[in-house]
N, C-alpha and C positions, 0 to 999 in steps of 0.2 A: 196422795202425798206419802212420802216415806216417813216412817216413824223416827223419832229422835234416836232411839237405841239402834235402829237398823242403820241410820246414817253413820253413827260412830263405829259400829262393828264392821260395816263395809269398808270404811277408810282405815280403821285400825289405829293409825298413828297420825300425829300432826293435826288433829282436829282443832279448829279454831272457833270458839264461842265468844262472841262480843256482846257485852252488856251496855245498855244506855237507858236513861230514864225517859219514858214516853212523855212528850210535852215539853222537853228541853232540847235546844234553847228556845224554841217557839212551838206552839201547837201545830203549826203547818209543817214543821221540819220532820216530824216523826216518820211519815211515809217516805220522805226523801231519803232519810238516813237508812231505813230498812232496805229500800231499793238499791242504794249505793253499796251497802255492805254485801248484799246478795250478788251484785254485779262485779264485786271485787274479790270474790272467791271465798268469802267467809262460809263456814259450814253450818253454824247455828247462830241464831240471834236470841239474846236474852233481854226481854223488854221489861223494864222496871216500872211498877206502879208507884207513882210518887206518894209518899207517906210522911206525915208530920212527926212521927215518933219512931224512927227506924231503930232496929236492934243492933246491927253490925256495920252499918254504913259509916265510912269515914267522912271528913269534911267535904270532899269533892262531890260525892254522891248526895250527901245531905243538902248541899247548896243547890244541886240540880233538881232535887225534889221540891225544894222551896220555890224555885223559879217555875217549875212545871205547875205547881198548885196555884201560884199567882196567875199563871197563864190560863187557868181554868180547866186544867186537865182532869178528866174523870175516868172511871173504869169503863163506863158505857162508851165514851169517846175512843178509848183504847181499842175496845172490841170493834168499833166501826173502822178505825185505822187498819186493823188486821183484815177485816172483810174487804176493804178496798185493795189491799196488797194482794190478796188471794186471787184477784182477777188476772194478775200477770206473773206472780212469783209463788213458787211452792217451797221455798226454803223453810226448814223447821223453825218454829217460833215458840219460845218458852216465856211464860209470864212469871215474873218474880215479884213477890209482895209479902204481905203479912197477914197472919191468921185473922186479925180483927177486920181487915178489909173484906175478906171472904165471908165472915160471919155477918157483917153489916149489910152486905149485898144480898145475903141469903145463900147458904152453902150450895144447895143443889142448883139454884138458878145461876149462881156464879160459874159453876163447873159446866153446866149445860150451855150457857151463853158463850163461855170461852171456847168450848168445842165447836159450837155453831159458827163462830167467827173465823175459825181456822187455826186457833192456838192448839198446840199439840201437847204441851207439858206445863207443869207448875212447879215452882220452888217456893215453899212457904217455910222459911227458916225457923219460925217460932211455933210451928205446929208440932206438938209432941208426937213421936212415932206411935206411942200407945193409943193416943186419941185418934190418929189417922187410921190405925188398924181396926180399932173398935167401931168408929163412927163414920168414916169417910171412904175407906178402901173400896167398898162396893160401889159407891157413887162414882169414884174415879174410873173403875172398870166399866160401869154402865155407859159412861160417856167417852170411853177410850182415851182417857186423859192420863198421860204419863206423869210421874213424879220423881223428883230427885231429893234425897236427904243429904245433909251436910255432916261431915266429920271434921274434927280438929286434932291438933297434936295432943290434946288433953282427953280425947275420947278413948274409953276402954275398948279392949278387943271385943268384948261381948257386945257393946253398943255399935261398934263398927260392923260386926257381922249382922246385927239387926238392921242397920241402915242399908247394908248391902242387899239383904233379902227383900226389903220393902221398896227399894228404888227400882222403878220400872223403866226409867230413862237412863240415868247414869248416877254414879256416886260422886258427889261434889266434895272434893278434897280441899278443905280450907288450909292454906299453906302455913298459917301462923296463928298464934293465940292473940289476935288483936283485930282491930277494925280494918276495913278496906283502905287502899290508897298508899300503902308503903311503896317507896321508890328505890330502896336499896337492893343489894344482891341477895342471893340465897345463902343462908348460913349452913354450917355443918350440922347443927341440930335439925334444921329443916330437911336436909338430905337424909339424915338418920330416920326421920319420921317417914319420908317417902319410901325408903327401903323397907321399913317396917310394914307399910301398907302393901307394898309390892310382894313381900314374902308371904302374905296371908292368902294369896291365890284366891281372891274374891271373885264372885261370879259376874258382877256388874262391870261394865266399862267405867273408867273414872276420868275425870277432868280436874286439873288443879287450878284453883283460883285464889285471889287475894295476893297482891304484890306482884302479879305478872304484868309487866309494863313495857318490856322491850324485847328485842331479839334474844339476848342471852338468857333472860329469865324464861321466855317462852320455850327455848331449846331445852332447858332443864326440865320444865313441865312435860315436854314431849318425851323426854328420856324415861321419866318415871311413871307416866300415865298415858292414856290415849290422846291427851291434848291439853289445851290451856283455855282458861277463861280470862278475858281482859275487860276491865270495866273502867276504873277511875282514870287510867291513862288515856283511854279513848274519849271520855267525857271532857277531859282538859283540852283535847284537840278540837272538840266541837265548839269550845268557847273562844278560840283564837280569833276568828273573823267569820264573815258571812259566806265565804267560799266553801261551803260544806263538802261538796262532792270532791273537790281537789284535795281538801284536808283529809278526807276519809281514804281516798285512793293512796295518798302518800303514806299515811299511817299504816295501812294494811301492807303495803309494799315493804316498808321498813321493818315490819315484824317478820 
């Protein structure tokens, strides 16, 4: 399988990473959604581990997590979903969740099991970079697990360069200083922030997420980075009715 970073650097522009919560809207839908995304031309899939106390998730993703947890979703089941997918599809899959989930599972076992299942990268937004570098970087390298760190408009240049140096998959550019799910356009302040990042000539490829929900916002993300991350808007589509595959195809085509 190709690495996440290689997938992005090979394509260079217009990379599309789609996020959804594993176990939502049903336990059985996770594999159907992954397959449908892969077959509709998505480049990367970001699979969310449902969590009861999320850090940056807006109402849409929070609700999807609540439903997934009520459905009985677990980390072990997510790993099994990915194992099943790997029998037929090799699209890069990123697991997004929180530091406590990794610690409760057991850090090395979590990374090892994720690797064994076919997951290629992790996004752990609340894991401090200093803790990663001191305690976990060697484990990630041992299991060939890529990682992405997040930056925001409030992040200092020094911290941005640190996140850039430690991100082995891509740099996650959070487009706004707020939670996920914003549905408006891109502001002048956001464009200034994107220009600031672009002017830093960072070594990692970057993807812009938070507030990317339609073709115009995706096109702006593509202009200022290697591509876009779409999450809440996709989850809302999954909730419309039971015709998942047609909903997914229409949504990706409209992007």
